[in-house]
C-alpha positions in Angstrom: 0.0 15.4 18.0 -3.2 14.3 16.0 -5.9 13.2 18.3 -7.1 9.5 18.3 -10.6 10.7 17.3 -9.2 12.7 14.3 -6.8 9.8 13.3 -9.7 7.3 13.4 -12.0 9.7 11.3 -9.3 9.9 8.6 -8.7 6.3 8.6 -12.3 5.6 8.3 -12.8 8.1 5.4 -9.9 6.3 3.7 -11.5 2.9 4.1 -14.9 4.1 2.9 -13.3 5.8 -0.2 -11.3 2.8 -1.1 -14.2 0.5 -0.6 -16.4 2.8 -2.8 -13.8 2.8 -5.5 -13.7 -0.9 -5.6 -17.5 -1.1 -5.7 -17.7 1.3 -8.7 -14.9 -0.6 -10.3 -16.8 -3.8 -10.0 -19.9 -2.1 -11.4 -18.0 -1.1 -14.5 -16.5 -4.6 -14.7 -19.8 -6.3 -14.6 -21.6 -3.9 -16.9 -18.9 -3.8 -19.5 -18.8 -7.7 -19.9 -15.0 -7.7 -19.1 -13.5 -10.2 -16.8 -10.6 -8.1 -15.7 -9.5 -4.5 -15.4 -12.7 -2.8 -14.0 -11.8 0.7 -13.0 -13.6 3.8 -11.7 -14.0 6.6 -14.1 -12.0 8.9 -11.7 -8.8 8.5 -9.9 -8.4 9.3 -6.3 -4.9 8.1 -5.8 -3.5 11.7 -5.2 -6.0 12.4 -2.5 -5.6 9.0 -0.8 -1.8 9.5 -1.0 -2.1 13.0 0.4 -4.0 11.8 3.5 -1.5 9.1 4.2 1.3 11.6 3.8 -0.4 14.0 6.1 -0.7 11.2 8.8 3.0 10.5 8.2 3.8 13.8 9.5 2.7 12.5 13.0 3.9 8.9 12.5 6.8 9.0 10.0 8.1 6.0 8.1 11.1 4.2 9.8 14.7 4.8 8.9 14.3 2.1 6.2 11.3 3.8 4.7 8.7 1.3 6.1 5.4 3.1 6.8 3.0 1.4 9.4 0.1 3.3 8.0 0.6 2.4 4.4 1.3 -1.1 5.4 -1.9 -1.2 7.5 -4.0 0.4 4.8 -2.7 -1.2 1.7 -1.0 -4.6 2.6 -3.3 -5.5 5.6 -6.2 -4.0 3.9 -7.1 -1.9 6.9 -6.1 -4.3 9.7 -7.8 -7.6 8.4 -6.3 -10.7 10.0 -3.1 -12.2 8.6 -2.2 -15.7 8.3 -0.2 -15.3 11.5 -3.2 -14.0 13.6 -7.0 -14.0 13.7 -7.6 -10.7 15.1 -8.3 -7.4 13.3 -6.5 -4.3 14.4 -8.9 -1.4 14.8 -8.1 2.1 13.9 -7.9 2.9 17.8 -5.4 0.0 18.3 -3.3 1.2 15.4 -3.3 4.7 16.8 -2.3 3.4 20.3 0.5 1.1 18.9 1.9 4.1 16.7 1.9 6.4 19.8 3.7 3.8 21.9 6.3 3.4 19.2 7.1 7.1 19.0 
């Protein structure tokens, strides 16, 4: 099983990379004079998807294909509060919830 420490380090790296990509995209957007479609000059999708896929080896999607990790990263934007709740779910809390659901 993946340790909580390593799980959290991978999640933190994903968050940092995605935020950095957004920053660079915003830079290109502002400096190109465009109002839409600011993108990075490189594409990290394969690396990001590979990291998620590796984490799925420990916490696989359910029988319907729903993946808690992908949902947390890309829909909840790394645990940001939703309309239903005001608390942010930390990487540690996500890990604990995933472990408890195995």
